[in-house]
C-alpha positions as CSV (number, residue, x, y, z in Angstrom):
1,M,46.2,35.5,72.0
2,R,46.1,39.2,73.7
3,A,47.4,36.9,76.9
4,F,49.6,35.6,74.9
5,R,51.6,38.8,73.2
6,L,51.4,40.3,76.7
7,L,53.5,37.3,78.1
8,L,55.7,37.9,75.2
9,L,56.4,41.4,75.5
10,S,56.9,40.7,79.1
11,V,59.6,38.2,78.7
12,L,61.4,40.3,75.6
13,A,61.6,43.5,78.2
14,S,63.1,41.7,81.0
15,F,65.6,40.8,78.7
16,L,66.4,43.9,77.1
17,L,65.6,46.4,80.1
18,P,69.0,45.2,82.1
19,A,71.4,46.1,79.1
20,C,69.3,49.4,78.6
21,A,70.2,49.8,82.2
22,S,73.5,49.3,82.2
23,G,74.6,51.4,79.1
24,G,78.1,51.0,80.5
25,D,80.4,53.7,81.4
26,W,80.0,57.2,79.2
27,V,81.3,61.0,79.7
28,E,79.6,63.6,78.1
29,L,81.8,66.7,76.6
30,A,80.5,69.4,74.4
31,G,77.3,68.3,73.7
32,N,79.5,64.6,73.0
33,R,78.8,61.0,74.4
34,Y,82.0,59.1,74.6
35,T,81.9,55.1,76.2
36,V,84.8,55.1,78.1
37,E,86.9,52.8,80.4
38,I,87.8,53.8,83.6
39,A,91.8,54.3,85.0
40,A,90.8,54.5,88.7
41,T,93.9,52.6,90.7
42,D,97.4,53.1,90.3
43,E,98.2,50.2,88.1
44,A,95.5,50.5,85.6
45,R,96.3,54.6,85.3
46,A,100.2,53.8,84.8
47,R,99.1,50.8,81.9
48,G,96.4,53.5,80.4
49,L,96.3,53.2,76.4
50,M,99.3,51.0,76.3
51,F,100.2,48.8,73.6
52,R,96.9,49.0,71.4
53,D,96.9,49.5,68.0
54,T,93.2,51.4,67.7
55,L,90.8,53.2,70.0
56,E,87.5,53.0,68.5
57,D,85.8,56.5,67.6
58,G,83.9,57.8,69.8
59,H,85.6,55.6,73.1
60,G,88.1,57.2,75.4
61,M,89.7,56.3,78.9
62,L,89.0,58.4,81.6
63,F,91.6,58.5,84.3
64,I,90.6,58.8,88.1
65,H,92.8,60.3,90.3
66,D,92.7,60.4,94.2
67,S,93.1,64.1,94.3
68,E,93.4,67.3,92.4
69,A,97.2,68.1,91.2
70,P,99.3,69.3,88.6
71,Q,99.4,66.2,86.3
72,A,101.7,64.9,83.6
73,Y,101.3,62.2,81.1
74,W,103.2,60.4,78.7
75,M,102.9,58.3,75.6
76,K,105.1,55.4,76.9
77,N,104.2,52.5,74.5
78,T,101.4,53.9,73.3
79,R,101.1,53.2,69.7
80,I,97.9,55.4,68.7
81,A,97.7,59.3,68.8
82,L,95.7,61.0,71.4
83,D,94.1,64.3,72.9
84,I,94.8,64.2,76.7
85,L,92.3,66.7,78.7
86,Y,92.6,67.6,82.0
87,F,89.8,68.5,84.0
88,D,89.6,69.9,87.9
89,D,87.4,68.5,90.8
90,A,84.6,70.5,89.2
91,R,85.1,68.6,86.1
92,R,86.0,71.9,84.2
93,L,88.7,71.6,81.1
94,V,91.7,73.4,82.9
95,S,94.1,71.7,80.0
96,Q,94.3,70.7,76.7
97,Q,97.3,68.7,75.4
98,R,96.1,68.0,71.5
99,D,97.6,65.6,68.5
100,V,99.9,64.0,71.4
101,P,101.9,61.5,69.1
102,P,102.5,58.1,70.0
103,C,106.2,57.1,71.5
104,S,107.7,54.0,71.3
105,G,111.1,55.5,73.2
106,G,110.6,53.9,76.3
107,N,111.8,56.1,79.6
108,R,113.1,58.6,76.5
109,C,109.0,59.7,75.8
110,P,108.3,63.3,76.8
111,S,105.8,64.0,79.2
112,Y,102.6,66.6,78.6
113,P,101.5,68.1,81.6
114,S,98.5,69.9,82.5
115,K,98.4,73.7,83.2
116,G,96.9,73.7,86.0
117,A,95.7,71.3,88.8
118,A,93.7,68.1,87.5
119,R,91.8,65.2,88.9
120,Y,89.9,63.6,86.1
121,V,92.0,63.0,82.8
122,L,90.4,62.1,79.6
123,E,92.1,60.3,76.2
124,L,90.1,60.6,73.4
125,N,91.5,59.9,69.8
126,A,94.0,62.5,68.4
127,G,91.7,65.5,66.8
128,E,88.6,65.0,68.9
129,A,89.1,68.1,70.9
130,R,89.3,70.1,67.3
131,R,86.3,67.8,66.0
132,I,84.1,69.4,68.4
133,G,85.8,72.8,68.9
134,L,86.6,72.1,72.7
135,E,87.5,75.1,74.5
136,D,88.9,75.2,78.4
137,G,86.2,75.5,80.8
138,E,84.0,73.2,79.2
139,T,82.3,70.7,82.0
140,L,82.6,67.1,81.9
141,T,79.4,64.7,83.2
142,L,79.8,61.4,84.1
143,S,77.4,58.8,83.6
144,P,76.1,57.6,86.9
145,S,77.9,54.4,86.9
146,I,81.0,56.6,87.5
147,R,82.3,55.6,91.0
148,T,84.3,59.2,92.2
149,P,86.3,59.5,95.4
């Protein structure tokens, strides 16, 4: 009977461990963990969160640029309000654009620039930065699964 239990535990572990190990991509910010989608190509960065009706709580999109530079994002075809957070090479928060409204104005949508050079941009649901008391200088931690240039 004991051998059977050990065999059963071994089989269960073989199914559960890969799921636990993968865990998906995530970032941590101000003691909060967010599951993120990665936008690391020009095409993915251009598409961003366009045409989505919701962004699940605790989720976001991480944009990774090839180099640190001033960035400006817009809300063209974006249906949900967002907080847009800009981080430098060291992943320190250099700029915040909070409660950015959706925009259906096509190319007439305004842009929301960073106040400093940024390499990483994190988009979260509007109000999230306020909820966690986010301040400039906070450091963004990336999960080991996220590859950076």
